[in-house]
C-alpha positions in Angstrom: -51.6 -33.3 14.1 -49.6 -31.7 16.9 -45.9 -32.2 17.1 -44.8 -34.5 19.9 -43.5 -32.9 23.1 -40.0 -34.3 22.7 -39.7 -32.9 19.1 -40.8 -29.4 20.3 -38.3 -29.6 23.2 -35.5 -30.6 20.7 -36.4 -27.6 18.5 -36.3 -25.2 21.4 -32.9 -26.6 22.5 -31.5 -26.1 19.0 -32.8 -22.5 18.8 -31.3 -21.7 22.3 -28.0 -23.3 21.3 -27.8 -21.3 18.1 -28.7 -18.1 20.0 -26.0 -18.7 22.6 -23.4 -19.5 19.9 -24.2 -16.2 18.1 -24.1 -14.3 21.4 -20.7 -15.8 22.3 -19.3 -15.0 18.9 -20.6 -11.4 19.1 -19.0 -10.9 22.5 -15.7 -12.3 21.3 -15.7 -10.0 18.3 -16.5 -7.0 20.5 -13.7 -7.8 22.9 -11.3 -7.8 19.9 -12.5 -4.4 18.6 -13.0 -2.6 21.9 -9.4 -2.0 22.8 -8.9 1.8 22.7 -5.1 1.7 22.5 -4.1 -1.0 20.1 -0.8 -0.5 18.4 0.2 -1.6 15.0 3.2 -3.7 14.4 2.9 -5.6 17.7 4.7 -3.1 19.8 3.5 -1.8 23.2 2.5 1.7 22.0 -0.5 3.5 23.5 -2.2 5.7 20.9 -5.0 8.3 21.0 -6.6 10.6 18.4 -9.2 13.3 18.3 -10.3 16.7 17.0 -9.1 20.2 17.9 -11.4 23.2 18.6 -11.9 24.0 14.9 -11.7 20.6 13.3 -8.0 19.9 12.9 -7.1 16.4 13.8 -4.5 15.3 16.4 -2.8 12.0 17.2 -0.5 11.2 20.1 1.5 8.0 20.8 3.7 6.8 23.7 5.9 3.8 23.7 9.0 2.3 25.4 12.4 3.2 23.8 15.7 2.0 25.4 14.6 2.9 29.0 12.9 6.1 28.0 9.5 6.9 26.6 9.1 8.0 23.0 6.2 10.5 22.7 5.1 11.4 19.2 2.3 14.0 18.6 0.9 15.0 15.2 -1.3 17.8 14.0 -3.1 17.4 10.7 -5.0 20.5 9.5 -5.0 19.6 5.8 -3.6 23.1 5.1 0.1 23.7 4.2 2.0 26.6 5.6 0.3 27.1 9.0 2.6 28.1 11.9 1.7 26.4 15.2 3.1 26.8 18.7 3.2 23.7 20.8 4.3 22.3 24.1 4.6 18.9 25.8 4.1 18.2 29.5 4.9 15.1 31.5 2.9 14.9 34.8 2.2 18.6 34.6 5.8 19.8 34.0 6.7 21.3 30.6 9.6 19.4 29.1 9.5 20.6 25.5 8.2 23.6 23.5 8.5 24.8 20.0 6.9 26.0 16.8 6.2 24.0 13.7 4.8 24.6 10.2 2.4 22.3 8.5 3.9 20.9 5.3 2.6 19.2 2.2 1.1 17.3 0.8 -1.0 16.5 3.9 -0.8 19.8 5.8 0.6 18.3 9.0 3.5 18.3 11.3 4.8 15.9 14.0 6.8 16.3 17.2 8.8 13.5 18.7 10.6 13.6 22.1 12.1 11.0 24.5 11.7 12.1 28.1 12.9 9.9 31.0 10.5 7.3 32.2 9.4 8.5 35.6 8.3 6.3 38.5 4.6 5.3 38.1 2.4 6.4 35.3 3.6 9.2 33.0 0.7 11.4 31.9 1.6 13.4 28.7 -0.3 16.4 27.4 0.5 17.9 24.0 -1.0 21.3 23.4 -0.8 23.1 20.0 -2.2 26.5 19.1 -2.7 28.1 15.7 -2.5 31.8 16.6 -4.1 33.1 13.4 -7.4 31.4 14.1 -7.1 30.7 17.8 -7.6 27.0 17.3 -6.4 24.9 20.2 -5.5 21.2 20.1 -5.1 19.2 23.3 -3.9 15.6 23.1 -3.4 13.3 26.2 -1.9 9.9 26.7 -0.7 8.0 29.7 2.1 5.5 29.8 
């Protein structure tokens, strides 16, 4: 015996409702995980990370700090004792340079500076070079 038309229609409606509910849930979840610059601790920091030319990892973060911007950059090579040269630029102008040595146990170093908050968007570039290997790291973040 064939199912009645109304029962088949009800089944289709139930399947469509379930599919729409799952789709809406998936979209909601992807919206929560798609933010590229989520900061921990509820602050308004913008964070980025990536790899250097020979596999060393970099991170850079910018956040508000008493009318200035706190910019923190980190190099993590997993090798202790490497001497790196670095510089920080804000909108193309160098505002800090230096050298740093990776320390244990993680084989990393961090640089933190607080430049003035310029009008408009501040675009920061952190560039670090390990001269012994020629490895170059270039990290960018906008605030």
